[in-house]
Backbone bond lengths (Angstrom), bond angles and torsions (degrees), N, CA, C in turn:
res aa  C-N    CA-C-N  psi(-1)  N-CA   C-N-CA  omega(-1)  CA-C   N-CA-C  phi
1 M - - - 1.442 - - 1.524 109.50 -
2 A 1.312 116.38 136.82 1.454 121.89 -177.79 1.523 110.56 -75.39
3 K 1.329 114.14 147.90 1.464 119.44 176.43 1.525 109.39 -72.00
4 K 1.315 116.14 154.47 1.450 121.15 177.44 1.530 108.69 -69.39
5 F 1.320 116.94 132.33 1.458 122.18 -178.53 1.522 109.12 -84.67
6 P 1.330 118.28 118.25 1.469 120.40 -178.77 1.529 111.02 -72.18
7 S 1.313 116.56 136.81 1.458 119.81 -177.79 1.525 112.91 -83.65
8 H 1.318 118.44 -30.99 1.466 122.39 179.54 1.528 109.92 -140.58
9 P 1.336 117.65 77.48 1.466 119.35 179.26 1.523 111.35 -70.09
10 K 1.344 115.90 154.95 1.469 120.55 -178.05 1.517 112.06 -65.87
11 H 1.323 118.79 -46.08 1.462 123.15 -178.66 1.530 109.66 -131.61
12 P 1.338 117.73 78.43 1.468 119.80 -176.67 1.527 112.89 -65.63
13 E 1.318 117.77 -22.41 1.459 121.27 -178.55 1.523 113.34 -71.70
14 R 1.302 118.17 -12.11 1.467 122.35 -177.90 1.527 113.20 -89.41
15 I 1.336 117.68 -7.66 1.471 121.55 -171.99 1.522 109.78 -128.20
16 C 1.334 116.24 146.88 1.458 122.15 170.62 1.527 106.96 -90.22
17 W 1.312 117.05 127.34 1.460 122.43 -175.17 1.520 112.44 -102.68
18 G 1.335 117.92 18.64 1.454 121.88 -174.27 1.512 115.92 -75.21
19 C 1.329 119.21 -20.08 1.466 121.50 179.29 1.527 108.73 -150.12
20 D 1.312 116.80 -172.12 1.463 121.02 -177.81 1.523 114.06 -79.24
21 K 1.331 117.83 -2.27 1.466 119.90 -179.51 1.522 112.37 -78.87
22 Y 1.341 118.14 -28.31 1.461 123.74 -178.48 1.528 111.27 50.08
23 C 1.324 116.10 57.25 1.464 122.57 -177.67 1.527 110.93 -69.49
24 P 1.322 117.10 153.44 1.463 119.51 170.82 1.531 109.68 -61.59
25 A 1.310 117.04 148.78 1.464 121.74 -175.51 1.520 113.01 -62.26
26 D 1.320 118.08 -22.53 1.465 119.93 -178.46 1.524 113.27 -95.12
27 S 1.318 119.07 -1.27 1.475 121.20 175.96 1.525 109.56 -142.67
28 L 1.325 115.87 85.27 1.465 121.52 -177.56 1.520 108.88 -82.83
29 N 1.329 117.57 107.69 1.463 122.64 -175.23 1.520 114.12 -89.50
30 C 1.302 119.09 -20.35 1.456 120.51 -172.53 1.524 113.14 -83.59
31 G 1.297 118.97 -17.02 1.451 120.94 -179.17 1.511 113.29 77.99
32 N 1.311 117.71 25.21 1.461 122.13 -179.68 1.524 112.28 -70.74
33 G 1.270 118.05 -5.79 1.457 122.30 -177.77 1.513 109.89 141.97
34 T 1.291 115.64 -170.52 1.456 119.21 -178.81 1.514 112.26 -93.48
35 D 1.328 117.57 -16.86 1.458 122.09 179.14 1.516 109.53 -110.08
36 R 1.308 115.66 152.03 1.455 119.36 178.66 1.525 110.45 -78.71
37 T 1.308 115.97 151.89 1.456 121.69 176.05 1.520 108.21 -85.99
38 Q 1.323 116.62 128.08 1.457 120.17 -177.28 1.526 111.72 -79.44
39 H 1.312 115.14 155.01 1.463 122.99 175.42 1.531 107.88 -76.02
40 P 1.340 118.95 147.64 1.470 120.57 179.72 1.529 114.05 -56.79
41 V 1.318 118.18 -28.82 1.466 120.09 179.03 1.531 110.89 -66.69
42 E 1.318 117.58 -25.83 1.457 121.01 176.72 1.525 111.54 -74.98
43 F 1.318 117.60 -31.93 1.461 121.73 178.90 1.519 111.94 -79.20
44 W 1.321 116.36 -53.74 1.453 121.97 -167.20 1.525 115.21 -111.40
45 G 1.318 119.28 0.06 1.455 121.07 176.67 1.523 113.28 92.46
46 D 1.325 114.84 -177.66 1.460 120.86 -174.30 1.527 114.00 -66.36
47 D 1.325 118.17 -23.42 1.463 120.42 -178.48 1.525 112.10 -96.90
48 W 1.312 118.24 28.58 1.466 121.96 -175.29 1.518 113.34 -62.81
49 Q 1.317 119.23 -26.84 1.471 121.22 -179.02 1.521 112.70 -78.00
50 E 1.309 118.34 -19.61 1.451 121.06 -179.11 1.525 112.82 -87.52
51 W 1.309 118.17 -11.24 1.465 120.75 -177.89 1.526 109.89 -62.69
52 G 1.309 116.06 129.48 1.456 121.57 176.64 1.516 114.27 84.62
53 Q 1.315 118.94 -3.87 1.460 120.81 -178.63 1.521 112.08 -73.82
54 D 1.338 117.61 -25.75 1.455 120.42 -177.19 1.528 112.92 -99.21
55 A 1.297 117.25 13.29 1.462 120.73 -179.56 1.525 110.24 -70.46
56 A 1.317 115.74 135.48 1.461 120.89 178.52 1.528 108.83 -79.03
57 P 1.322 117.80 141.11 1.465 119.21 177.96 1.525 110.39 -66.56
58 D 1.306 116.11 144.60 1.461 121.82 -179.28 1.523 108.76 -81.76
59 T 1.322 116.55 109.71 1.463 120.53 -177.41 1.517 112.34 -105.48
60 A 1.330 117.81 -1.31 1.462 120.46 179.81 1.524 109.68 -71.21
61 E 1.312 115.85 140.06 1.456 120.63 178.95 1.524 109.75 -83.74
62 L 1.300 116.90 144.49 1.452 121.49 176.31 1.521 108.96 -78.26
63 P 1.332 116.99 145.05 1.469 118.16 179.64 1.521 110.41 -68.16
64 G 1.282 116.69 137.68 1.453 122.52 -179.83 1.517 110.36 -106.46
65 P 1.323 117.53 -176.55 1.464 119.71 178.14 1.526 109.99 -67.79
66 S 1.314 115.19 147.58 1.462 118.29 179.69 1.524 109.13 -72.42
67 Q 1.306 116.44 160.22 1.465 121.72 -178.16 1.537 111.09 -76.42
68 D 1.341 117.30 -17.19 1.450 120.75 -175.28 1.524 114.03 -80.47
69 E 1.309 117.97 -25.97 1.463 120.00 -176.83 1.529 110.88 -124.31
70 P 1.339 116.68 147.17 1.463 119.56 178.09 1.536 110.25 -69.98
71 P 1.334 118.13 159.69 1.464 120.94 -175.55 1.521 114.07 -60.27
72 F 1.334 119.41 -33.04 1.462 122.01 -177.26 1.517 109.98 -118.63
73 A 1.305 117.61 52.44 1.461 121.77 -175.54 1.523 112.11 -68.00
74 S 1.322 118.76 -26.38 1.461 120.16 -174.55 1.539 112.50 -85.64
75 L 1.298 119.45 -4.46 1.457 121.00 -178.67 1.456 110.51 -83.29
């Protein structure tokens, strides 16, 4: 079972957030690379969980083939 992901850790810079091990930044045990994976709060700020929540659903229809020509007319 995966550990609960903290939304606002006290010192996110001290931990690698790349997997469920949450290794200290100076001893990366999982082999995810040579650099630690940053927490989303370090990238996008304290309101990182609210991003995209107010997006309106896309209700526009995509254009389809015209009625005058068959779908594969160029073949």
